[in-house]
N, C-alpha and C positions, 0 to 999 in steps of 0.2 A: 286500897284498904283491905286488909286481911283479917282484922279483928271484928267480931260481931258488934253491932251497935244496938243498944237498948235505950229507948227513951220512955221514961215513965209518963203516966198521965200528967199533963200540964207542963212537961218539958219540951222545949222547942229550941232550935238553933237560931231561928230568925223569924221575923214576922213582917208582913206588908199589909197595910190597911188602906183601903179606898172606900168612899162613901157606900155604905150598905154591904160591904164585903170585907172579909178578913182571911188571909192566907198565912198559915203557920208552917214553917219548914220543920218536919220531924227528923229527917235525915237527908244527907247528900253525900254521894260518893262520886268517883270519876265516871261511873256508868249509869246511875239512876238517882232519883230523888223522891221522897215521899212528902206530900203536903196535905194538911188538913185544911179544907176550905169551908167557910160559912158564908151564906148568902141570906140576907134579910128578905122578908116577903116582898114581892113585886119588884125585886132587883134582878139584874141580869149581868152576865159577863159578855161583853162584845165578842163576836167571833174573831178568831185569829188563827194563824198557821205558823208552824215551826217544824223543825225536823223531829223525827222519832215516832214513838208510840206512847199511848197512855192507857191506863186502866183506872176506872173510877168505881168506888164502892160507896153507895149511898147509906149513911149511918142514921140520919134523922131527916124528917121533913119529906118534901116531894118536889122534884125538879123536872124541868123539860130540858133535854140536852140535844142540841142540834149538831149533826155531823154531816157536812155537805148539804144535800137536799133531803136528808132523812131526819126525822124527829122522834126522839124516844122519851117516854115518861118514866122516870125512875121512882121507885118506892123503896123504903128502907130494906136493905139486904140485897138489892139489885146490884149487878156488876155490868159495866159497859167498857169494852175495849174499842180503841180506834187508832188509826194512823193519825199522826199529828200534822201531816202535810196537807190535810183536808180541812177546810174552814170548820171550826167548832166553837161552841160556847154553851153556857147554861143559864137557865132562868128559874128562879124560885116561883113555882105555881101554887104553893101552899100558903097557909095562914100563919105558919110558924117559921122560925129560922131553919134553913136547910143546912145540913152538915155532911160533907163527903170526904173521903180519903182518896187521893190520887197518887199513883206511882207513874212517874214519867221517865222514859229512857230515850236519849240521854238526858242529863239534868240541865234543862234550858230555861226553866221557869223562874227559879229564885237563885 
């Protein structure tokens, strides 16, 4: 892909919904993807592993993110990077819906 990609607020390429969680694909190229994830209070994403790297930017709410045997509490504006071949997953520890933006390299999630 050589042309810039602009997705306006509310524009997504695809979506995947599971109980208490919603993932919306903002962009995907051969090298990376950007996903907006929302997690309802008291819901969690099971840990998983895959190839690559990820960076997460918490936009709203409060989440606990586990990477291997380390646990991080993210507040709005916090940024977390990790290798994806380490077990990782998130849990909403707040009282409101949590929302974060993830960039994954390579694009393996959606």
